[in-house]
N, C-alpha and C positions, 0 to 999 in steps of 0.2 A: 386420361393419361395422354398427354400430347408429347409426341416425340418428332423431332425434325428428321427427315430422311426421304429417300426416293419413294415415290408413289407410282403404282401402276394404275393407269386410268381405265384400261379396257382389257377384258379377259375374253378368251374364246368361249362361245356359248356352250359348247359340248363339255368343256372342262368344269362347268358348274352344276352338272346334273346329279352326280352321286355325292352323298354326304362325305365319304372318305376323300374323294377328290377335292371337295370344297375345303375340308380341313387342311389338306396338303397345300392348296393354293393360299389359304389364309395364313398358314404357318410361314410360308415363304414371304408373304407380304408383311406380316407382323414382324418377322425377323429383320426386315429391312426398314422397320420403323413405322409401319402403318397401324396406328392405334385402332382404327375402325375394323381392320381385319382381326385384331386381337379381341376386340369387343364381340365379334361374331363367334370366335372360339369360346369366349367366356359364356355367352348365352347358350351355346350348344352343350357345354359340359358342366355348367354350374350346379345343376340339380344333382347329378351323380356325386360330385365332389362334396357338396353340402351334406348329402345323405351319409357319405362315408365319415365325414367329420362328426356329424351328430351321433352316429352309432359308436364311434371310437372314443369320443371324449364327452359326449352329452350335448344336449340342445343349447345349454347356456354358452358354450364356446364355439358352436358350429359356425355362426356368421363370421366371427373374427378369423377363425382358422381357414374358412373358405377364401376370404380375402387374402390371407397370408399365402395360401397355395397359389393363387393367381399372380400375386406380386412376385413370388419366387419363380413361377413359370415365365413371366415376362422377363425377369432378369436372366434366366437360364435358356431362353429360347434359342440363342445362338448355338447351344450345345446339342440341340435336337438334330439327330442325324437321319431321321426318316427310316431307320431299320425296322421300327414297329409303327403302329398307328399312333397318331398324336394322342388319342384318348388313353392308350396304354401308357405312353410316356408320362402324360399328365397324372394318371392314377399313381404311378410310382413316385412322382414328385410329391403328390398329396400324402402318401404314406410316410415319406421321409419328413415332411413338415409336421404332420400330426404326431408322429413318434417323437420328434424333436421337442414339440410343445409339451408333450406329456412328460418327457424327461426334465425339461426346463422348469415346469411347474411343480416338480417334486412329487409327482404321482408315483407312489411306490408300486413296484411289481409284486403282486401277491399270487402265490400259487393257487390258493383258495382260502376261503374263510372256513372256520370250523363250524359255523352255523349258517343258517339261511336268514339270519336276522335282517340284512338289508331288504330282502324281498318280503319279509314278514311285516315290515312297516308300511308296505304299499297297501292301499285299500283296494280290494277287489271290486271292480266296477260291475254293476249289474247291467248286462246287455241282453237285449231280446235274443231269443233263439235264432241261430242262423247268421248272426253277424260275426265278423272277424274279431279275434282277440287283439289286444293292444300289445303286440310283441315288442315294439320299439320302447314302450315305457318299461317293460320288464328288462330288456337289454340294458337300458340306461342305469338300472339299479344293481347290475352285477358288479363284483369287485373289478377294479381296473384291469388287472392281468387277465382274468377270465373273459372280460368283455372284449379286450383286444384280440385274444386268440379266437373267440367265437366269431367276431365280425370278420377277421381276416380269413378264417377257414370256411365257415358256413355261409357267409354272405358274399365275400369277395373271391373265394375259391383258391386261396393259396394252399400249398402243401405244408406239412408240419416242418420239414427241414427249412423251407423258406421263411416261415414264421419264426422259427428258432433263431435264424440268422438276423432277421429284422429286430427282434426283441432282445437278443442277447441271452437267450435261454437255450436249454437243450430241447431236442425234438420230443423227448419223453415228458418234459415239463409242459410243452405245448399240448401234447395229447392229454395229459392229466387235467390241465386247465380247461380244455375243451369238454372233456367228460363232465367235469364239475359244473361248468356253465350250462350244459345241456340238462343235467339232472336238476339243477336249481331252477332253470326256466320251466322245465316240465312240471315240477312240483307247484310252482307259482301259477302257471297257466291252467292247471287242472282244477284249481279252486273253483 
């Protein structure tokens, strides 16, 4: 992504030591048009954003959504005020893009399914004793509403009132979806 604009050619050495300081420097440079600084921000944060997209909407959409998040971040970089860390701001941009894509693609919000049928279709993998379970595969097969609440609450650490606001549901619905998701996952992973 090539953008014309002023470039800073030399940075003080002590300013580049900490990762947060580096993000702040790169944000300033990127906001002034430095695409290499934005590329450094991308490389620093892409894995977390991709993981969030994969967990929220599935692995099939994760690559495209990750790119959409960074395009939106590039477009909105001028609105970053530095009140929070860049990673925190980017995470919120990602949540907005992912929820917008979910709504745009017509994924219905479901409080819960009456059955565990989606997880019943999964074949249980036989793994040697002591190896981790494939939680990501189980999460991917949760109903969309339950998956979103589970990822936002248990993986990303949002509170129920925040989730309710993001998804346009009540806090009680968020709690119910989380409970259902946990019970469904537990049943699947105990197999």
